[in-house]
N, C-alpha and C positions, 0 to 999 in steps of 0.2 A: 505494500500499499504507500502510496505518496506520503514521504514523511509531513508535507504541509496540509494534508488530510487529516494523519492523526493530531496533528497540534490543533485542528480546529474543531475537534470533537470533543463533547462535553465529557466530565470524568465518568460520570454515572454511565454514560455510552459505552466506554472503555472496559468499566467493571461488565458491564451486562455483555458485552462482547467475549467477554472471557467463559460467559457460562457459570452457575452455580458451583459452589463446594460441592464435593463429591459425599458429603455427610447431609442429610436433610432430617428436620426435625419433623414428627408426626403428632398431632394431636386427637384428642377423642372429645375435647370441649374447645371452645374459641369464644373469646368477648369481643365481640366490633357492634359498631354502627347502632348500641344500645341494647343489643340483642345477645344472651347466652347460646351460641349453637352447638348441638352435641351430635355427633354421629348415628348412624342409624343403629349401631352395633351398643353405643353407649346407652341410647334410648329405651333397648329393651328390657322389660322389665319395672321401665319406672312409670309412674303416674301422670306426667307430665310430657309433651311432646313438644321438641325442641329440633327438630331435623328437617322442617319444613324450609325451603327457601324457595323466596322468588326474586326476580329482578326483572326490569325491562330493556330490550335490546333492540336495535334497529338491524331487521333480519330482511332477507329475501323469503316471501312467499305467495301462495297461490290464494287468488281472490277467493275463489268458492270451489265446488265440485263440479260447477259447471264450465266457469272459467278458470281453465287452467296455466293461464298466464302467471308468470313471476311479477312480483312487486314488493319493492321496500316500504316495510311497515314495523312501526314500532309495537312489538309483540311482546306479551306477559308471558315469563317463562316460570313453570313451576316445577321444582325438582324435591329432591328429598337427599339429606347428604350423607355420602358414604365415607369420605376421608379428607383429612385436612393435612396437608403438608406445608412447611414453611422453607423456601428456598433461601440460601445464605451466599450474597454475592462478596464474598470476601470482607465481608463486615461493613461494608460501604453502604448498603440496604438489603434488606430483606422482603420478599413477596410471600405473601401466605393465601394458598389455594387451596379452594373446597373442589372435591370431585363430587358431580352431584349423577342422580341418574333423573333425565328429565322427561316429562310429558311432553308428546305431541302437539303442544297448542298451535301448530300451524295448519292443523286439517281438525275438522269436527269430530272425530272420532277419538281425538285425545282432549278436546277441551270443548266447553259451551256453556251458555247463558241458560238457566232453567227458568221456569215460569215464574219465580220470586227475583228473579235477576242477577241470582248469586251465582259465581266462579265455580263451576263443575270441571273436574278434572279426571283422566282414565290412565292409572298406572300400568294398565296391561298394553297402553299403546305409547312407547319410548322412543326416542329420538338420541343421536349422537351414542349410540353402540356400539357402531363400527370401528374400524382402524383408518377409514380416510381422512383425509386433511380436515374438512368440515364436519367431521363427527370427533367434536371437541366438546369432553365431560366436563371441563376445568373453567372454574370463574375465579376472579381475583373476589378474595374475603371482604374486600370494601364494596363489591358492587352487591353483595346481599342484604336481604332484606326477609325478614322472618313472617312464617304462615304456618297454622295447623291445620291438619286434614280430619274432617269429619264424614264417616261412612255415612253414606246414602242408602238406608234401608231399603228403599223402592226400587231404585235402578242399581243391579248388581255391579260390580267393578267400578260405579262412580263416585267422587268422594267431593264433598263441598270445602274449599278452599278458604280460611279464614284469617285475616289479615290482621296482624298486631302491631301495638304502637313501640317506638321504644321504651324501654325502662328509665325511668330515672333521669330524663333529659331535659333541660330547661334551658330558654334562650335568656342567657346573661351576658350577652353584649359581646362575648369574648367566644374564643375557640372552645367547644365542647372537648369534654375529657371523654372520647370514647369506650374505653376499656373499664369499666366498673367492677370488675371482678378478677381474679388472678387467674390468667388460662392457666390449662392443664396437661402439660407436655406428655407425651406416652412416651417417647426415646428416640435416639438420634440412629439413625437406619443410613446404609449405604444407599444413594439416590437410586441407582438402577434397579434395587428390590421393589419400588414402589410401582414399577411398569412392567407388563407381561412382556413387553419385547424391547429392543433397542430402537425401533422405530417410533416407538409413542413416545420414548424418552428423547427423542431428538427433534420430533414433531413438537413437543411440550417447550422444550427449550427455544426451538425458533418461533414459534408464534410469538412467545411473549418478545423476542427480539424485534419483532415486526411489527408490534405494536407499540412498545417505546419508540421507535424509531419513526411512524408514522406520527 
């Protein structure tokens, strides 16, 4: 690379280009945006549900079952948190990722409004479960909002998504303290062990590099 180009790069970009350290941290619970998220495994056996994830993203989708043309739209995504990973870029900065299983909200088979205008989702209809570049199950933790799911006793397979408000956040005219409770680390592990194959690891690192450059 041209030395002049290297000198013009920001320090953060240089660290990002190096990729994260081999050792990453895994969490079973994480506090951010005024919510305490827990993984599905951690939620098992508990009376409360903290694994529901929601975000809005600008995505290419089809207009309807009749009109199959792609369009860009702000879509609501509903998921369940499966894993929490913290990548460390040599102490310069850290990136926390949520790995979720996502309902197919781009089609009516996975998402609908019921007669009372509630958001209903079907976790038998998932997206981002393959190995292609667009099948990306990860989001940054900072994007996540919390929901919980109530089973629809009439329509089998469907759940009603109930949105929650952040806990103990007040507008004080200053920056809000996001992490209200101590995060609970699971253990440090080799980064490659988080992924089923090398392609997924390379894809993850590449996607985050592209996002920060853009």
